[in-house]
C-alpha positions as CSV (number, residue, x, y, z in Angstrom):
1,X,59.5,138.4,78.2
2,X,63.2,138.6,79.3
3,X,62.1,138.7,82.9
4,X,60.0,135.6,82.3
5,X,63.0,133.8,80.7
6,X,65.2,134.8,83.6
7,X,62.8,133.5,86.2
8,X,62.5,130.2,84.2
9,X,66.3,129.9,84.1
10,X,66.6,130.6,87.9
11,X,63.9,128.0,88.5
12,X,65.7,125.4,86.4
13,X,69.0,126.1,88.3
14,X,67.3,125.7,91.6
15,X,65.7,122.4,90.5
16,X,69.0,121.1,89.2
17,X,70.7,122.0,92.5
18,X,68.0,120.3,94.4
19,X,68.4,117.1,92.4
20,X,72.1,117.2,92.8
21,X,71.9,117.6,96.5
22,X,69.4,114.8,96.7
23,X,71.1,112.2,94.4
24,X,74.9,112.9,94.4
25,X,75.5,111.3,97.8
26,X,73.8,108.1,96.6
27,X,75.6,108.1,93.3
28,X,79.0,108.6,95.1
29,X,78.2,105.7,97.5
30,X,77.2,103.5,94.6
31,X,80.4,104.2,92.7
32,X,82.5,103.7,95.8
33,X,80.8,100.3,96.4
34,X,81.3,99.3,92.8
35,X,85.1,99.8,92.9
36,X,87.0,96.7,93.8
37,X,89.1,96.9,97.0
38,X,92.8,97.1,96.6
39,X,94.5,93.8,97.1
40,X,97.4,93.4,99.5
41,X,99.7,93.2,96.4
42,X,98.4,96.5,95.1
43,X,98.9,98.2,98.5
44,X,102.4,96.6,98.9
45,X,103.4,97.9,95.5
46,X,102.0,101.4,96.2
47,X,103.2,101.8,99.8
48,X,106.1,99.4,100.4
49,X,107.9,98.7,97.2
50,X,109.6,102.1,97.0
51,X,111.9,100.9,99.8
52,X,111.4,97.2,99.9
53,X,111.3,96.6,96.1
54,X,108.6,94.7,94.2
55,X,110.3,91.4,95.0
56,X,111.0,92.3,98.7
57,X,114.8,92.5,98.2
58,X,115.2,96.1,99.3
59,X,117.1,96.7,96.1
60,X,115.9,100.2,95.3
61,X,117.6,103.5,95.5
62,X,115.8,104.4,98.7
63,X,116.1,100.9,100.1
64,X,119.8,100.8,99.6
65,X,120.2,104.3,101.2
66,X,118.2,103.2,104.2
67,X,119.9,99.8,104.4
68,X,116.5,98.0,104.2
69,X,116.7,94.3,104.9
70,X,115.6,91.8,102.3
71,X,112.1,90.7,103.4
72,X,112.8,87.3,101.8
73,X,115.9,86.8,103.9
74,X,116.3,84.9,107.2
75,X,116.4,88.0,109.4
76,X,113.0,89.1,108.2
77,X,111.5,85.7,107.9
78,X,112.4,84.7,111.4
79,X,110.1,87.4,112.8
80,X,106.7,86.2,113.9
81,X,103.6,87.3,112.1
82,X,102.7,89.4,115.2
83,X,106.1,91.1,115.1
84,X,105.8,91.9,111.4
85,X,102.2,93.3,111.9
86,X,103.5,95.5,114.7
87,X,106.3,96.9,112.6
88,X,104.0,97.7,109.7
89,X,101.3,99.1,112.1
90,X,103.6,101.3,114.2
91,X,106.6,101.8,111.9
92,X,110.3,101.1,112.5
93,X,112.9,103.6,113.5
94,X,112.8,107.1,112.0
95,X,112.6,106.0,108.4
96,X,109.5,103.8,108.3
97,X,106.1,105.2,109.1
98,X,103.4,103.2,110.7
99,X,100.3,102.4,108.6
100,X,97.7,101.4,111.2
101,X,95.5,104.4,110.8
102,X,95.8,104.5,107.0
103,X,95.4,100.7,106.2
104,X,93.8,99.1,109.3
105,X,94.6,95.8,110.9
106,X,93.0,93.5,108.3
107,X,94.9,95.0,105.3
108,X,98.2,95.0,107.3
109,X,97.7,91.3,108.0
110,X,97.2,90.7,104.3
111,X,100.3,92.7,103.4
112,X,102.4,90.7,105.9
113,X,101.1,87.5,104.4
114,X,101.8,88.8,100.9
115,X,105.4,89.8,101.6
116,X,106.1,86.7,103.6
117,X,105.1,84.8,100.5
118,X,107.7,86.6,98.5
119,X,110.4,84.4,100.1
120,X,108.7,81.4,98.5
121,X,108.8,82.7,95.0
């Protein structure tokens, strides 16, 4: 009797494992597709605001230490969109990492548009 229960338990475990292998990838893909993509504002607040501040002023502890320029100011605003995209993509100096691989061109363009808009607020 115990051997029969053990065999039944093992069979159930194998069946559960087979179902998991079969359906988990589909469930993961469905949940990933259901999640909304991060907005440019979300990414800016997550990746950029630690140095550039929520408002683009650069008025954070790290921003002041690194002497980050105000993104709303004339020096930053006179840069072309292409120049800003290049800076965000490749980084600047030794203190700012590039984000091309992590974020991709489309998101970087959206972030540049977002922080250029900070000057208008």
